[in-house]
C-alpha positions, 0 to 999 in steps of 0.5 A: 500499500505504501509502495502504491502511494509513493508511485502515485506521488511520483506520477503526480510530481512528474505531471505537475512538472510537465504542466509547469514546463509547458506553461513556462514554454508557451506565452499568451499575450492578449490585449487591445489597440486604440487611439488617444480618443479611446476608439478601438483600431481594427486592422492594427498589426501587433508583432512579437520579436526577440529584443535586439532582433528584427525577425518576427516570432509571431504576429496578429491583426487586431479585430473589429473591437481592437482586440488581439491574441498572440500565442508563442513558444520562446525561452527568452526572458524578455520580449519586444511587442510592437503595435502599428497602424496606418497614420499612427506612430508605432508603439513598442513595449518590452515585457517579460516572457509571461502570459499577460494583458497589454494595452496600446494607445497609439498617437496620430503620426505627424511625421511621414510614415515608414513605407512598410506596415506589414512585410513579407519577403515578396509583397509589402502592404501599406494601407490599400497599397500592395507592393510586389517586389519584381526581383522576388518573382522574376526568373532568369528568362523573364524579359519584359514586365508582362512576363513577371506580372503573370507570376504574381499572386492575385494578378492574372494576365489574359491571352489578349494582355488584359490584367485582372486583380482578384478576377476583376480588370484593373481600372488604370495602368500607371507608370510612376503615377502617370497615366500615359497610355489611357488604357492601351497598356500592352504597349508598355507591358510587352516592351518595358524591360523587367530589369528596369522595374523595381516594384509593381503596386496594386492600388486597392479602392483607388479613386483616380480623381484626387478631389473625390478621394475622401468623398466618393468611395471606389472599389476599383483597383489600379496598377502602378509601375515603379521604376528603379531610377527617377529618370529612366531611358529604356525600351527594347529592340528586336530584329529576327529572321527565319525560314518557312519560307522567309520570316522576319520580325522587327520591334523598336520601342524606345521609352523615356520616363522622368518626373514631368515627362514620359514618352513611348514610341514604337515601330513593330512589323512581322510576318511570324504570326504576332498580332501586333494590333493588340498593342493599340487596343484599349483594355481598361473598362473606363477608358474603353467607355470614354472612347465609345461614349454612349454609342455602339459601333456594330458591324451589320455585314460580315464574312462568315466566320468561325469561333477563333481557336484557343491557340495563341494567334502566332500558331495559326495566323498568317500575317504581314503587319506594321504599326507605328505609335507615338505617345507623349506626356508632359506635365510642366506644372500641375497640368498634364498634356498627352498626345498619342498617334498610331497607325496600323497596316495589317494583312491577315489570312485565315484558312479553315474548314468549318463543319456545322450541325444545325439542330431543328425540332425535326431534323439535323442539317449538316453543312461543310464550308472550306474558307480562306479569308484575306483581310487588309486592315488600316486604322489611324488613331489620334488623341489629345488630352489635357488633364489637371488633377488636384485636391481642389480642382479637376479638369480633363478634356479628351479629343479623339480621331479615328479612321478605319478602311478595311477590306476582306476577301473570302473564298468559300468552297461548299458542295463542289462550288466556290463562292467568292465574297468581298467585304469593305468597311470604312469609319470616320469618327470624331469625339470629345469628352470634357469633365470639370470638377470645382469646389464651390462653398461646401460642395463640389460642382461637376460638369460633363459633356460628351460629343460624338460623330461617326460615319460608317459605310459597309459593303458586302458583295457575294459573287453568287446568287443567294436566297433565289426565291426571296431575291429573284423569284426562284431564278438563279443570278450571278451576284448580289451587292449589299450596302449599308451606311450609318450616320451617328451624332450624339451629345450627352451633357450633365451638371451635378452637385456633391456635398458631404454631411458628416459621413454621408455623401450626396450627389445630385445630377441632372442631364440629358442625352440627344442622339440621331442615328440614320441608317440607309441600305440598298441591295443590288442584284446582277443578272447577265451583267445587268445590275438592278437595285431591288425594290422597297422590300430591300431598301432601308432609310431609317432615322431614329431620334432619342431624347433622354433627360434624367435626374440621378440622386446618389447617396453613399455612407461610410461608417467604420468598416461598412460602406453603402451606396445607392444610385437612383436615376430617374430617366425619361426616354423619348424615341422617334423612328422615321422610315421609308415605310409606314412603320413610323412610331414614337415611344416614351417612357419614364424609368427608375433604375436603382442600384444598391451596393453594400461593402464590408471590410471584415478585417485586414484580410477579408472583404465582402460586398453584395448588391442589386440593380435594375436596368431598362434598355431599348433596342438599338438601330441595328435591330430596328430595320423593317426591310431585308439586309443580307448579313452574310451569304447564308443569313438575311435579316429583317426586324419589322417589330415594335421597339425592343424593351428589356428590363434586367434585374441583377443580384451579385455578391463578391468575397475576397481574401488577400493575405500578403504575409502568406502570399495567398489571394482568394476571390469568389463571386456570384451573379444572377440575372433575370431579363424580361423582354417583349421580343423573341428571336425568330430563326428560320433554318432552311434545308440548305442551311441558310437562315432568316433572322428576325423578331416576334412580339412575345413577352418572355424571361431569360435567366443566367447565373454565373459563379467564379472562384480564383485562388493564387498562392506564392510559396517563397521558400520554393519560389513557386506560384500556384493558381487555379480558376473555376468559372461556370455560367448557365443560361436559359430562355426561349426562342422561336425556331422554324415557327415553334417556340422552344426552350433552351438551356446552356451551361459553360464551365472552365477549370484552369490550374497552373504551377510555376516552380524553380526546382533549382537555381538553374531549372524551372518548370511550369505546368498548366491544365485547362478544361472547358466544356459546354452543354446545350439542350433544345426543348426536350431533345438530346443534350449536346456536349463539347469539351476541350482539355489542354495541357501545357508544359514548359521547362527552362534550363540554364546549364552554363551561365548566360545560356538558356534552353527552353522546351515547351509542349502543348496537348489539346484534346476534344471529343474528335481530335488530339493535337500536339505541339513541341517548341525548342528555344536557345538564348544567350545573354551577353550581359556586358553589351546587354544583348540577347541572342535567340534561336526559336524552333516552333512546331517542330513536328510540323503539325498541320491542322488544329481542331476545336469544337464549340456549341450554341443553342441551335448548332454545333461547330467543329473547325479545323484550322490550318496551322503555320508550318514548322519555322526556325527564327534567329533573333537579336534583342537588346534593351536601351 
């Protein structure tokens, strides 16, 4: 009995000793962070470290009530605990290494804040600005800044060059805080050497107008490029030659960046398949809207085309392209002056075989088209912008000129016959946009004025008689020519007042839109060399006048971590249509289109928003012509119906998580749209696969739901980037097919995952898998499935200093085909002269045809694109 008692005492002693040891080894520090007025600070950073050392042992972010808790294991006698918050002086306390309660009272900072609030190896955070260190993400083979951006967590670079942050397109692309390119940032992104850039900054909740920064909340994101030196002379030049038969590529893009001046000039030309026209495209949504203003630019006539393949264009595009661009910004005082001029001359050729199955309720109609399209493209653009952006005054005036003259020749083979076609298009467009904001007493006055003039004639000639029954009483004829011209003149003007009452911001706006659109069309038929203008059933002379006065009250409220905005426009719409027929009509309606958004910054890592809105929309002139227009050789249209009226209800929500400490970014969003309309598309598919398109009056509802999720994680220990994207979209509604009302249902899914990893200092590897699929169903007929799986592998190896070998493979799988490509590259970098020598061998196995499948409500298309043959290109590239 005594022995048992002694054993129990020894066991209890060991247990107490173990508990004491654990308690001594683990320290729990809890507390609060507040300001001098006693307000609790949410999102403050509390860091624990050893005295005399800077490395953090543990950290916490204060919650909504300013409270935090840190648990750590450390054997030191004393610790250093610091609390910091943007706009406040950091407070540091030295404490014993014991569990305790701390209270931090931070004073407002009167000195310039240190740049870093929260720091990780690759990303730094300061308020709403994330700074990505380019050196942390740059690999040995990265040449321009676009190569590095695609490896940064939270950032995506799409195939056309558009930049997304957390799944949303960026609002502005700045270089050293200046917007030189007005949305055409491919020109900088694809040519600015990565070696000249120190940081890429993501500006969250960015309000580009300084005067509105503290008044009008923005949930949009902009990107800013920080250069390594204050004055930078940079740019790239590339000269390349190859065979298959003779290939060439030239790119000379000098750049100059200073505090008050910026310049980017570029001359590029090639015939190796690079679509350099993308360099001049506007990619930011705001700048795109500013250029097109309120008027759509729709093509009425087209050569029959096929969905573009998912391959990069340089694999299938045959071209001979030249562009010139000059962009200059000067900011002598507080006003910036921007000038840009560009010219594109491009020849493009596409060759493909298109297999189409049209689905009707009774039958499936098959058609095979073998096409060769030759495009001759010419575009001239010029812009002159004056902008003054200060905390007390804002004014911006943009004047744009655009001229387009294009020709498209097509040779189509179908059922042992050839159908030549010719499409011409010209555009002359002038536009001006003015925005002026000025303080007046305790409120802001904003004046906006937009004006646009556009003249756009199009022509389509089909060198074979089509729609014989409709056009020539069932008799054959030789040629048909369709001409369409659209004149557009509109002006939109508004006056608004913005006033802040405590945390409430009120903006009242009154304005009007006046627009005149005139469409004329004629159709000519040639029989035995005699050309005849067809009768009134093929003539259109339409003038549509629109007058829209409106009043809008916008209310926004920001309270702690919440912000709310309610936009409530009241619009009177008056639309009159005058035609060469008796179908003249006038339409007037008073509409209320509110939109509400609530945003919540849950903590330093999580953000959430939810909203809903209503929108009324009315038919454009491209859906209001009473008489026939030949859209292409197999489609003719007529829309002799009342004005299309749409009412759209939208509900959306978005949840974002971004943790720069862990280099982890997650975003997810959901949108549900319900569209009520008074018209239904009418499609008649004939037995020869030709179609007639129009509308009938029929009240109906269309529903769509979309969900997407994005995740990206940078693992600094292995210099690796993991990213995945999931997107699904569902649509359902009704259409009229061969005089039968039918239901349709479409589902599209995309799942993409990529991994970039540096296995060693001299060996890197990237892998991308992308799955896209679609499901379509018409009425109760059989569902139709299509999918594409693509696998891309890239290996980069540096066996000797300054020498590089690259091997890339691509595999594409559909239900019907498998396509495989192999490419090999060798680069040598002469660091002393800053010159790169390259030898690139593309499509080594000379794969000739690439097949893709796509589906829509009434049809399924399988396309076989002819691919560029194997080609070997040697190039020399140097940075300025």
